[in-house]
C-alpha positions as CSV (number, residue, x, y, z in Angstrom):
1,M,0.0,0.0,0.0
2,K,2.8,2.5,0.8
3,I,4.4,1.9,-2.5
4,I,1.2,2.6,-4.4
5,N,0.6,5.8,-2.5
6,R,4.1,7.0,-3.1
7,N,3.9,6.5,-6.8
8,Y,0.4,8.0,-7.5
9,N,0.0,11.0,-5.1
10,T,2.6,13.2,-6.7
11,L,0.6,14.8,-9.6
12,P,1.5,18.5,-10.0
13,Q,-1.4,20.9,-9.3
14,D,-0.3,23.9,-11.3
15,E,0.2,22.5,-14.8
16,G,-2.3,22.7,-17.6
17,T,-5.8,24.1,-17.8
18,L,-8.6,23.4,-15.3
19,T,-10.2,21.0,-17.7
20,E,-6.8,19.2,-18.1
21,R,-6.3,19.1,-14.4
22,R,-9.8,17.8,-13.8
23,S,-9.3,15.2,-16.5
24,R,-6.0,14.1,-15.0
25,S,-7.5,14.2,-11.5
26,N,-10.4,11.9,-12.7
27,T,-7.9,9.6,-14.4
28,W,-5.7,9.3,-11.3
29,S,-8.8,8.9,-9.1
30,W,-10.0,6.0,-11.2
31,T,-6.5,4.6,-11.2
32,N,-6.3,4.8,-7.4
33,M,-9.8,3.2,-7.1
34,S,-8.8,0.4,-9.6
35,L,-5.6,-0.3,-7.8
36,G,-7.4,-0.2,-4.5
37,T,-10.0,-2.7,-5.8
38,I,-7.2,-4.9,-7.1
39,T,-5.4,-4.7,-3.8
40,L,-8.5,-5.6,-1.8
41,A,-9.2,-8.5,-4.2
42,L,-5.7,-9.8,-3.7
43,V,-6.0,-9.6,0.0
44,G,-9.3,-11.4,-0.2
45,V,-7.7,-14.2,-2.3
46,C,-4.8,-14.5,0.2
47,I,-7.2,-14.8,3.2
48,S,-9.3,-17.3,1.3
49,Y,-6.3,-19.4,0.4
50,A,-5.0,-19.3,4.0
51,S,-8.4,-20.4,5.3
52,E,-8.5,-23.3,2.8
53,S,-5.0,-24.3,3.7
54,E,-5.8,-24.4,7.4
55,E,-9.0,-26.3,6.7
56,S,-7.1,-28.8,4.5
57,A,-4.4,-29.3,7.1
58,C,-6.8,-29.8,9.9
59,C,-8.8,-32.3,7.9
60,V,-5.9,-34.5,6.7
61,T,-6.0,-38.0,8.1
62,E,-3.0,-40.4,8.1
63,D,-3.2,-43.6,6.0
64,P,-2.8,-46.3,8.6
65,H,-1.5,-48.7,6.0
66,A,1.3,-46.3,5.0
67,K,2.2,-45.8,8.6
68,H,2.3,-49.6,9.1
69,T,4.6,-50.0,6.1
70,M,7.0,-47.5,7.4
71,S,7.2,-49.1,10.8
72,S,7.8,-52.5,9.2
73,S,10.7,-51.3,7.2
74,A,12.2,-49.7,10.3
75,E,12.1,-53.1,12.1
76,H,14.8,-54.7,9.9
77,T,18.1,-53.3,11.0
78,S,21.4,-53.9,9.2
79,H,22.0,-56.9,11.5
80,S,18.8,-58.7,10.5
81,I,19.0,-61.8,8.3
82,F,15.5,-60.8,6.9
83,N,17.3,-58.3,4.6
84,V,18.0,-61.1,2.1
85,E,15.9,-60.7,-1.0
86,S,15.4,-64.4,-1.6
87,K,12.1,-66.2,-1.6
88,W,11.5,-69.4,0.4
89,E,8.9,-72.2,0.2
90,N,7.3,-73.4,3.4
91,Q,5.7,-76.7,4.3
92,S,2.4,-75.5,2.7
93,G,4.0,-74.9,-0.6
94,E,3.7,-71.2,-0.3
95,H,6.6,-68.9,-1.3
96,G,7.6,-65.7,0.5
97,P,10.5,-63.7,1.9
98,L,12.5,-65.0,4.8
99,S,10.7,-62.5,7.0
100,Q,7.7,-64.8,6.9
101,I,9.0,-66.3,10.1
102,G,9.3,-62.9,11.7
103,G,7.1,-61.3,14.3
104,R,8.1,-63.8,17.0
105,S,11.4,-65.2,18.3
106,Q,12.6,-68.2,16.3
107,V,15.0,-71.1,17.1
108,V,16.6,-72.0,13.8
109,A,18.7,-74.9,12.5
110,M,19.9,-75.9,9.0
111,V,19.4,-79.6,8.4
112,Y,18.2,-82.2,5.8
113,T,15.5,-84.8,6.4
114,T,17.4,-87.8,5.1
115,C,20.4,-87.2,7.5
116,Q,21.0,-90.2,9.7
117,Y,23.4,-88.9,12.3
118,A,23.8,-85.2,13.2
119,C,20.4,-83.8,12.1
120,P,18.3,-86.2,14.3
121,R,20.4,-85.0,17.3
122,I,19.9,-81.3,16.3
123,V,16.1,-81.8,16.1
124,A,16.2,-83.6,19.4
125,D,17.9,-80.6,21.0
126,L,15.3,-78.3,19.4
127,K,12.5,-80.4,20.8
128,A,14.2,-80.3,24.3
129,I,14.2,-76.5,23.9
130,E,10.6,-76.5,22.9
131,S,9.7,-78.6,25.9
132,A,11.6,-76.2,28.2
133,L,9.6,-73.3,26.7
134,S,6.3,-75.2,26.7
135,A,4.7,-72.7,29.0
136,V,5.3,-69.9,26.5
137,N,2.6,-68.8,24.2
138,S,3.2,-70.2,20.7
139,S,2.5,-66.7,19.3
140,T,5.8,-65.5,20.8
141,I,8.2,-68.3,19.7
142,G,8.6,-70.7,16.8
143,F,11.0,-73.3,15.5
144,T,12.4,-73.2,11.9
145,L,14.2,-76.0,10.0
146,I,16.0,-74.8,6.8
147,T,17.0,-77.5,4.4
148,I,20.4,-77.7,2.9
149,D,19.2,-80.4,0.5
150,P,16.5,-78.7,-1.6
151,E,16.6,-81.3,-4.3
152,R,15.2,-84.1,-2.0
153,D,13.5,-82.0,0.8
154,T,10.3,-81.0,-0.8
155,A,7.3,-79.7,1.2
156,A,5.8,-83.1,0.9
157,A,9.0,-84.8,2.2
158,Y,9.1,-82.4,5.1
159,N,5.5,-83.0,6.1
160,T,6.2,-86.7,6.2
161,Y,9.2,-86.0,8.4
162,A,7.3,-83.6,10.6
163,K,4.6,-86.2,11.2
164,K,7.2,-88.9,12.1
165,N,8.9,-86.6,14.6
166,N,5.7,-85.1,16.1
167,L,6.5,-81.5,15.0
168,D,3.6,-79.3,15.7
169,D,2.7,-77.4,12.6
170,S,1.7,-74.3,14.6
171,L,5.2,-74.0,16.1
172,W,7.4,-75.5,13.4
173,T,8.2,-74.0,10.0
174,F,10.1,-75.7,7.1
175,L,11.9,-73.5,4.6
176,R,13.3,-74.5,1.2
177,G,15.1,-72.2,-1.1
178,E,17.3,-72.1,-4.2
179,P,20.9,-73.5,-3.7
180,G,22.5,-70.1,-3.9
181,D,20.0,-68.6,-1.5
182,I,20.6,-71.4,1.0
183,L,24.3,-70.8,0.8
184,E,23.9,-67.1,1.4
185,L,21.7,-67.7,4.5
186,A,24.2,-70.4,5.7
187,N,27.0,-67.8,5.6
188,L,24.8,-65.3,7.6
189,L,24.2,-68.0,10.3
190,G,27.8,-69.2,10.3
191,V,26.9,-72.6,9.0
192,K,29.2,-74.5,6.7
193,Y,28.1,-77.5,4.6
194,K,29.3,-79.6,1.7
195,K,27.7,-82.2,-0.4
196,L,29.5,-85.5,-0.4
197,P,29.9,-88.0,-3.3
198,D,27.4,-90.4,-1.8
199,G,24.7,-87.6,-1.7
200,E,25.0,-87.0,2.0
201,F,26.2,-83.7,3.6
202,S,28.9,-82.8,6.0
203,H,27.7,-79.6,7.9
204,S,28.1,-77.5,11.0
205,N,25.8,-78.2,13.9
206,I,24.5,-74.8,15.0
207,I,21.2,-73.8,16.6
208,T,20.4,-70.1,16.4
209,L,18.1,-68.0,18.4
210,L,16.6,-65.0,16.5
211,N,14.7,-62.1,17.9
212,P,11.4,-61.2,16.2
213,N,13.3,-58.8,13.9
214,G,15.6,-61.5,12.5
215,E,18.7,-60.6,14.5
216,I,20.9,-63.3,15.9
217,T,21.0,-63.1,19.7
218,T,22.4,-66.5,20.8
219,Q,23.9,-69.6,19.1
220,L,24.5,-73.1,20.3
221,N,27.4,-74.8,18.6
222,G,28.1,-78.5,18.5
223,L,26.2,-81.8,19.0
224,G,25.3,-82.5,22.6
225,A,26.0,-78.9,23.7
226,D,24.0,-77.9,26.8
227,P,21.0,-75.9,25.6
228,A,20.5,-74.2,29.0
229,E,22.2,-71.0,28.0
230,L,20.0,-70.7,24.8
231,I,16.9,-71.5,26.8
232,D,17.7,-68.8,29.4
233,A,18.4,-66.3,26.6
234,A,15.1,-67.2,25.0
235,K,13.2,-66.7,28.2
236,K,14.7,-63.3,28.7
237,Q,14.1,-62.4,25.1
238,L,10.4,-63.4,25.4
239,R,10.0,-61.3,28.5
240,M,11.4,-58.3,26.6
241,H,9.0,-58.8,23.6
C-alpha cells in the first residue's frame, strides 16, 4: 500500500488548464480506485487461500497402512537376516520372503531330512528347547528348519518327516530355497556345509536364536551342547518382547 501511495499521489497541481487538471484528476482517481480494488481483491484471495490451507491441514488423516509399512521397514536393522531378497517355500508350498518367520522369536537350524546322524540330534535338541519353553505362548516363539538339500527335501517330504517326529505345525516351520540362497543364508548364520559324493552332507551343527526382527541373539554350537544358555536367553528375550 505504501508503494502505491508514493507512486500515485505526486501529480502537479499547477500544470495545464482546469479541464486538463480535472481530466488528470479523474484519471488518477479512477486509477487509485482500480488499484485499491485490485489490492482488496488480492488480500481477499490470500485470506481465502490461507483459510482453505488451514482447513485442508486440519482435515488431513493419516493412512494407517502407509504408517504400518514405514514401521515394518524400520524393524529390519542392518543386522537382520531378513534383509536377504530371496524367496522361500514353506511346508504348505507357499513362497515368501525370509521375514515370513518374523514377528516372533525363532529357534533356527539348518538340516536335511534324510540325514541319519547329526540332524536327528539337532532336532532332538530343538525339541528339548521346545519342551523347556512349553509354558510360553506359541505366538511369541517358533522353530524353523531350513533344508540344505532342496533337491530331495520338498514340502511333501518335510510334512512326512514332521509327522514322524511329532513336530507341531503351529510351532514348526520348514523352509526350502534355491541352492545359492541357501548358501547365502548359511553364511549369515555361520553354517558350513558340503555335499559328499554319496549324496549326504557334512555340515556345521548350529542352533540359532533369532529375535522377532531377525537378529541373531544366541547360538548353540556342536552336538550335545548344553542348551541351558540358549533356553535362558530365549526366556529373557520373550519377556522383553
